[in-house]
Each structure stands twice: as C-alpha cells, then as structure tokens.
N, C-alpha and C positions, 0 to 999 in steps of 0.2 A: 688931787685930780690926775696929776702926772703918774702917780703910783698905780692908779686904776688902769690907765692906758697901757702901761708896761705889763701889768698882770694879764690884761686881755690879749695883748700881742703874744705873750708867752703861751697862753692857752691855744691860740690859733696855730702857733708854730708846732706845739705838741700834737695837735690834731692832724696837721699836715704831715708830720713825720710818721704818725701812726698809720695813716692811709698809705703813704709811700712804702713803709716797711711791710705792710700786708701785701702790696702789689709786688714787691721784690721777693717776698716769700713764695707767692704763687708762680712767679717766673722761674725761680731757682730753688726748688724744694730740697735739692740734694745737698746744698751748702749747709754747714753747721749753723745752728741758730744761735745768735748772740743776744745780748740784752736789747729788748725792743724799746722803742721810744717811750712807750707807756711806763716802762720800768725805771726810766731815768727822769728825774725831776729837776727841771732847770730852776736854779735859785735866783739867777740874774740874767741880764742881757748877754753877758759874755758866754755864759754856759749855753744859752739858747743859740747863739751864733755858732758855737762849736758843734752843737748837735746838728744844725743845718748843714754845716760844711762836711761833717762826717757822712750824712745821708747822701749828699751830692757825690762824694767820692765813691761811695758804695754803688750808687746807680750808674756812675760812669764806668766802673769796672764791669758791672753786669752787662751793660750795653756792648762793651767791647767783646766780652765773651760770646754774646749772642751774635754779633756780627761775624765773629770767627766761624761759629757753627754754620751760619748761613752761607758764608764763602766756601766752606768745606763741602756742604751739601751741593752747592752749585757746581763745584769742580767734579764731584762724584757723578752728578747727572750728565755732565758733558762727556765724561769718560764712558758712561753707559750708552749714551747716544752714539758715540763714535764706534763703540763695539757693535751695537745693533746695525749700524750702517755697513760696517765691515762684513758682518754675518749675512746681511741681505745681498751684498755684492757677491759673496761666495756662493750663496744659493742660486743667484741669477746665473752665474757662470756654470754651476752644476746643472741647472735646468737646461741651459743651452746645450751642454754636452749630452744630456739624456735625450733631448729632442733630436739631436743629430744622430745619436745611436739608434733611436726608434725608427727614424726615416731610413737609416741604412739597413736595419733589420727587415723593414717592410719590403725594401727592394730585394733583399736576399731571399725572403720568403717567396716573393713573386717569382724570382728566378728559379728557386728550388721546385716550386709547384709546376712551373712550365717544364722544367727538366724531368720531373716525375711523370707529367702528362705525356711527354715525348717518349719516355722509356716504357710507359705502360702500353701505349698504342691501343690496340683492340682489346687489351685486357681490362681496360676501364669499363667497357660495356659488359664484360663477363662479370666483373665484381658488382656492377649495378644489378644485374639479374640475380646474382648470388645473394645480395643484400635483400632484395625483394622476396626471393623465395624463402630465405631464412626468417624474415619477419612474418610472412604468412604461416610458415610452419610453427613458429613460436606462439602465434595467436591461436592456432588450432590446438596445440598441445596444452594450452592453458585450460581448455574446456574438454579436452579429449579424455574419455574414460580409460584409455590405454595408460594415461599418466598415473592412474590409481595403482597400477601394477608396476610401472617403471617411473617412479617419481624423480624429479630433478633434471629431466631431459631439457626442459626449457631454459635452465640456468646457463648451460653451455651456449645455446642459441642466442640468448640475450647478450651474453658477454661477447660473442662473435659480432653481433650487430654493433655493439658499442665500439669494438675494435675497428670495424670497417667504416664506421661513421667518421673517424679521424682520417686525415689525408696523409699521415706520416707512417701508418702501420698497415700492412697487407696481410691477408690470411695465408696460412701455410697450406701446403697440399694435404696434410693430414687433417686439418680442420675442414677443408672442402670435402674430402672423402667422408668425414663423419657426418656432415650435413646430408650427403647423399645416402648414407647408411640410415640415418634417422627417418628420412622420407620413405625408404623402402620398408623399414620396420613398422612405421605407422600404417602403410598400405597392407602389410602382411597381417598385423594384429587386428585390423578392422574385420577380417574374415576368420578370426580364431576365437574359439570358446575356451577360456582359461579359468583355472581354479587356483586361488592363492589366498593367503591370510593377510588381513589388513585391519587397521584401526577404524572402527565405525562409531559415529556419534549418533546417539538417540535424539529424538525431537526435543527432549528436555536438556540436552547438552552433555549427557554422560558418555564417556568413551569406553569402548570395550573391543577386545580382539575377536574377530570373527572370521570364519571361512566364507569367502564370497566367490561367486561365479560371474565372470565378465563375458558377455555375449558381444563379441566384436567391440565396436565403439558405440553400441546402441544402448545397452542396459547393463546394470550391475545389480545382482540380487544376492541375498544371503541364503544360508541353508534352509531357512524357514520359508523362503519364497517371498520375503519382503523386498520391494524395489528400493534401490538406493540412488541417491543423486550425488554428483561429483562437482564440487566447486571449491575454489581456494585450496586446492590440493588436499581436500578432506572429503571422505565418504560419509554421507549423512542419510539416515533412514528417513524416508518420506513420512511426514506427519500424517498423511492420509494415503492409504494404498488404493490402487485402482480396483473397482468392483468387478463383479462377474467371476469368471473362471480364471482370471489372470493370476490370482494368488496360488491356487492349487496347481496351475501349470508351472509357475515358478518353482514351487516346492518339488514337483516331479523332476524338473530339469536339474535342480540343485542336487537331488539325490541320485541322479542317473550317472552311469559310468560309460555308457555307449548307446548307440542306436539313435533313432529319430524321435523327437518329442515336440509336441505342439507348444508354442510359446509366443506370446505377444511382445513384439519389440517396438521401440520408438524410432521411427525413421529419421527424426530430427536429433537423435542422440549425439552424433558427431558435432553438432552445432550448439549443444547446450540442453537438449531435451525439452524444447518448448511444447511439443505436442503432448507428452506425458503430463507436463505441468498443467496444461489446459484441461486434460481429461480429469485429473484428480481435483481440480478446482471447480469443475462443473458440479452443481448441486444434484443430488439424487431426487427421485420423485417425492419421497417423504419430506426432504428439505424444501423442495419447491412448494409442496402443499403447506408447510408451516410458514412459508413466506407470505401466504395469503392473509395471515392474521385472523382476527375474529370474524371478519366478513367471510373469509374462506371457510372457516369452521362452520358458520351458519349455512353457507351454500352446500357444504358436504352433508350436513344434517338433513337439510331439505331434500337433497338428492337421494339420500339413503331412505328417507321416508317414502318418497315417490316410488322408488324401486320396490320396496317391500309392499306398498299398497298395490302396485301394478301386478306383482307376482301373486299376491293374495287374490286379487280379482280374477286373474287368469285361471288360477286353480279352481276358484268358486264357479266361474262360468264354464270351465271345462266339465266340472261335475254336473252342473245343471244341464249342459248340452247333452251329456250322456244320458241323463234321465229323460230329457225330452225325446231323444232318439228312441229310447226304449218305449216311451209312451206312444210314439207314432206306430209302433208295431203291435200295440195292445189295443183291444176293442173296448176295454173298460177304463174309465178315468181313474187315475191315481193321484191323490192330492199332494204327493211328495215332490211335485215339479210344477212349474208355471203352466205348462200346456194341460196337464191333468186337471188343475184347478179351473182353467177356462172351460175345458170340456165338461166338467162336472156341472157347470151352470145349465147346459142343455140337458145333461143326463138327469138332473133333479127336476126339470120342468120340460118334458118332451112335448107337451101340448101347447106351449106358449105361442102366441101369434108371432109372425115374422118380424114385425116392427119392434115389438118388445124384446124379442130374442136378440135382434141386432144390437139394440141399445145395451142389453145386459152383457152380451159378449164384448162389445167395445169397452164397457166399464171394467170387465175382468182383465182385458189386455192392458188398459191404462193402469189398473191396480198393480199389475206385475212389472210394468215398464220401469218405475223408479228403483225397484229392487235390482233389476238387471243392469241399470245404468249407474248404480251407486259407485262413487269414486271417480267417475269420468270427469266431472267438473273440476274436482280438486287436482287431478293430473294435468288438466288443461291450464289451470291457474299456475301450477308450479312450473310448467314448461314456459309460460310467459314471464313469470317473475324471476326465474333463475338468471337470465341474461341481465336483467335490471339490477339484481344484487351484485353481479359481477362488475357491472359498470360503476356501481356505487363504490365498491372496493378499489377500482382503478382510480377513480377521481380522488378518493381519500388518500391513496398512496402517492398520487402525483402532487397533491397538496403538501404532504410530508416531504417529498423529494425537493420541491421548490423552496420550502422553508429551510431545508438543509443547505441548498445552494445559496440562499440569502445569507445564511450565517457563515458558512465555510468557503463560499465562492465556487466557481465552476472550473477550477484549475485541474481537476482530476476527472477526465471524461469516463474513465472506468467506473468510478464510484457513481457517477450520474447514471450510466447505463445499468448498473446493478440495481439502483433504486427504481428506475423505470421498469426494468424487468420484473422486479418484485411486485410492482403495482399492477402489471398486466396479468399476474397469476390469477387474480380473482376473475378477470374476464374469461380466461381459459376454463376455470372451474365452472363458471356460470354456463358456458356453452357445453361443457361436458355433462352437465346435469340436464340442460334443456333439450339437447338433441336426443339422448336415449329416452327422456320422458315423453317426447312427442311420438317416438316410435312405439313405446309401450302403450301410450294412449290410443294409438291407432289399432294396435293388436287387441286391446281390451274392448274398445268400441266396436271393432269388427265382430268379435264373439258375441257381444251383447245384442248388436243389431241382427245378427244371424238368428238368434233365439227369438227376438221380437218379431222378425219377419215370419218365422214358423208359426208363432201365435196368431198373427194377423191372418196368415194364409189359412190356418185351420178354422179360425173363427169365421172368416168369410165363407169358407166352404160349407160349414155347418148351417149358416144362415141361408145360403143358396139352396142347399138340399131341403131344408125345412120349408122355404118358400115354394119350392117346386112341388113338394108333396101337398101343400095347401092349395096350390093352383090346380092340381089334378082332381082334388076333391070337388 
C-alpha cells in the first residue's frame, strides 16, 4: 500500500514538473532546451525531490531575469517621458518666440503701410484709377477682335493688375505709358480695316492658315466671305453663316483693295458679337415650316389645294364670263355658255305662255348655278378648318413641351421658349392658309355671282318682254 502511494506521488510530481517546464519554455524560448521532466524518470523519492528542487531553482532564475527586463523597460520609459517633456518645453518656448515675432511683424507692416500711404499721397487715387482702367481694358481685349491680329496684349495688362494689387510694388512710368498706348491702339484699330494671316478653326475643329480681313472690332471674315468668331484667342468659322447677301458682300470686301463696298457689320462686335449670334441662330422660313411637324405639313397641303382650286375656278369663271359677255352682244343663243343655254329655252319655244316661260327660265338659271358655284363651299370649309388645324398643332406642341418640362425641369427658359415657339408655328400656318383662302373665296364667289346675276337679269327681261307681247295681243 505504501509503495502505491509513493508511486502515485511520483507521477503527480512528474506531471507538475512537465507543466512547469512547458510554462518556462513559453516564457523564455531563447534559452537552450535541456532535458525535460518527461525525459527524466524518478526512481525514488530522493530523485523526485531533486527534480522538484531543480525546477524551483530554474523558475527563480527566470523570474529574476524577467524582473530585470521589466525594471529596464520602466527606466527606458521614464527616460523617454523626460525627453518628451523637455521637447515640449522647447517647442513652447519656440512658439512664444514666433508669436512675439509675428506681433512685431504685424506692427512693422502696419507702420510700413502707413508710411507708404503718406508717401503716396494723391498717387494712391491715381493708381486706383489706373487699376480700374487696366482691368476694363483687359476685359475688353479678351473679346476684342483686334486681339486676333495682336495676340498677347492682355497678358501684360493682367500681370500689371496682379502687380498693382499688392501693396508693396508700384507700376513704373513705362508700364503706365504702355497702358495708355494700348488704349489708344484699341481706339485706332476699331476704325481700321486690316488684312492679315491667322490660324482659323473650322466647325469640325480642324485648323488651317487663312488670309482674313478684320473690319474694326466688329467682324472678321476670310477671303471666301465666311464670317468668323473670336473667343479664347482663337478665330473660328461660324457653323452657320448669315443668309441673304451678307456672304457675297463679305467675299467682295475680302477681294477688294480700295474703294467703298457694302458690308453688313455686327454693332455688338466689340462686346462679343451677340447680335450676329442671334441672327445666325434664328431659324429660316423653311426651318420654321419644318417645326410645325406633321400638322404643319397637313395645313400646307390643304392650303396648296385651296389655292390651286381657287385659281382654277377663277380661270374657269373668267372664261365663262367672257363667253357670257360675247353672248350679250349676240342676237342668237349659243349653247357654249350658261346665258346662251338659258336664252335657248325661249328661242326653242317662242310661243310659250308667260307663266310656263318664267318657270322654264328659272329652271334653266337654277341648272346653271351649281356649275358656277362649284368649289365655293369647299373653299369656305378650308378657310374655317385651317385655323382649327393650327390650334390642334399648337395644343399638341404644348403638350410635348410640358412633358419635356416634367422630365427635364424648367431650368432653361430658352429651351422652354423654343418649344413654345415651335408649337405656335402651326397656328401661324393655319392663319396663313385661312386668310388667303377667305380672300380667294370672296373673289371666286364675286365672279360667280356676277354671272348668275346676268343670267337672272336676262331671264327676267325675256319673261317681261314675252308677257308684254302677250298683253298687247
């Protein structure tokens, strides 16, 4: 029994030493590994006590080494803390010196500015006017067409403005005189027609060297008469040239060497050429007609039909009127005209009683009336329907415009105005068709009624003569 207890105690001791050796190995992995407790087998209690004593000695030495490392780390941290505190104190003293220097510099700057102000005296007002004049001149030269011939003038002006904006630098007399020279040159060149070579960009972006003619500060054209625009120090051919005789006038001026030539200039040229841009952006009559869309095309077709119908009826009624006039001069009825056919009724039955003759003559006039009034009803309907078609196109265009506003918003009034303008084109087309159609209807109806009046007059006269003869009998 005692041997079993000793054996169990030895096993417990061996397990304790194994766990202690593993812990010591994790804490100090750099130390050379010796025989582990698992490799040493205790044969008796003495050996077991020796192993336990050896493990305690090793643990004690490791704890001492660990305490030394902790003590050394603490000393290092204290040294770092002391160094950081010293550095903070140095920076605080440096900050105080810089603040004191900054305050001294501010006082010095204020004193220097006051001294500069006293020395400048009335010159400060002069430099203020010079700065304003230089700024206005630089802004004008950015868009002036004179800069196309003399590029880079605005660079000097902008540098001078930057120089005068600072309080420590003043313009020289030469710089002031150059500003005066640039003002005079700009005034002179605004009344000069000059020819020079420059790089011109096409609407597609291609660059080419061309001979151009500058008309003051109003317009620049090339030798083909194409109008050019000037922006961002670059001449660009307008994507759309002004219509009419402006192109031929420009070509004549570009090819002339002397004399007076008619030429259209843009009065807003010195400020960017907004008037010319507005003219070329304005749609032509054909473009406005296409803005009416399908409704506009239908109105145009109806108007063309009404015009052709009215012209045809005028020609027909003019021919018939001439034949009726010839019949009035003839004593024999001719069936090639309405009056002749009406008169032939009496001529074929001269002994007819007055009542029957009157009815027969009235029947003949009624028979001829529809032929003479043919097309009048259709012209009247077209004159009434054309404005309604125009209103239909306007309402349709407004619906499309408001749908676009719903999708894209109303942030661009120009786009909204363009859509409304396109919608109103159909109304204009409807009125352009209705008004001439009403006039043509009046002309055609007048000619027809004139002939019908002659028929009624002659028929009534024949009946009256016949009745008078019968009464005398």
